[in-house]
C-alpha positions, 0 to 999 in steps of 0.5 A, a space after each residue: 302557195 306552191 312553187 310555181 305560184 310563189 315564183 309567179 307572184 314574186 316576178 309580178 310584185 317585183 316588176 310592178 315595184 321596180 319596173 322593167 330593168 332593161 337588161 343588159 345595159 350596153 356603154 355609151 362611150 360618149 357619156 362614159 356609162 352603160 345605158 339600158 332598155 336598148 334592145 341588146 344584143 343588137 349586133 356581134 359588138 354587144 354580145 362580145 361586150 356582154 360576154 366580157 362583162 359577164 366575166 368582169 361581174 364576178 365578184 364585183 358590183 356593177 358599177 365597177 364593170 360599167 367603169 372598166 368597160 367605158 375605159 376599153 370602149 373609149 380607147 376603142 379596144 372593145 373587140 375580140 381581134 384587139 384584145 387577143 392581140 393585147 398583152 395579158 398585163 395591159 388588159 389587166 391594167 385597163 380592168 382594175 376597177 374590177 377587182 381580181 383584174 390579173 384573173 379576169 384578164 386571164 379569164 377574158 384572153 381564155 374565152 377570146 380563144 374559144 370565141 376564136 374556135 368559132 370564128 368570132 361569129 356572133 350569129 353561128 353562136 345564135 343558131 347552135 343548140 344553147 346546151 352544146 354552147 353552155 357545155 363549150 363555155 363551161 370548158 373554158 378556164 375561168 367560166 363556171 355556171 353563173 357566167 355561162 348562163 349569163 352569156 347564154 340568156 343575155 347575149 343569145 336569147 337562151 332560156 336559162 336562168 341565172 343563179 347568183 348569190 342574191 337569188 339564193 338568199 332572197 328565195 331561201 327567205 321566201 321559203 322556196 330554198 334551204 340554202 344549201 341546194 347547189 347551182 343546178 338544183 336551184 336553175 332546175 326548180 326555177 326551169 320547172 316552176 316558172 314557165 316564162 319566156 327568155 325574155 321573162 328570165 332576163 327580167 325576172 334575174 335583173 329584178 332579183 338583182 336590183 331587189 337584192 341589192 337594195 332591199 334583200 340585202 344581208 341586212 334586209 329593209 324588210 319595211 320597205 320590201 314589196 315581198 314582205 306580206 309573202 315572206 317566210 324570213 319577214 313572218 318569223 323575224 319581223 312579226 308580219 304585217 
């Protein structure tokens, strides 16, 4: 199976198995948890929440991020203007559930300073060339390729595939990667071989996260995996079906 057919087959199987993921979730302050399938981003407020969430989710599960965003939202603090004025130490104290909270508070502050150069104008960012926005985001201390592409894909609708540890692990086991590729090389493979829309890139990455978290784990649950029949790792280590 060539790369394009494999990627499309994986996407179809994951979507059939897990169903649409409805990313990005937006916190409902009354419930104190994220709601999926809300059509985010619907506003500048959604954009900012997604961007902050993309920073907070570095090296931590989404459950922890959900908790931190809920705290900020319940206190009516989740806005760039309010967080810009807030002392960094206080912000760190509000996001402790995400780990590395001092560093993440600094990263959020750095992002807000960049966002201020664009007058906190979400509509302006949507009209800009995504390559330019990505370059500017990568110049912000604390924002790397994965975070920048998450902001571009999920909050600006830009067609940039997000590569994370789940992606590398899953597609190394499927035989598409060796495991030693750099971020750009993996992303370029998806850009060249998965001819989907930005919405499909969004759905595919969310499905990879869901599957990597519950099935294609460090110790994989191959017997229950919907990809077992097309997985090289399963064939070698578990004897196939």
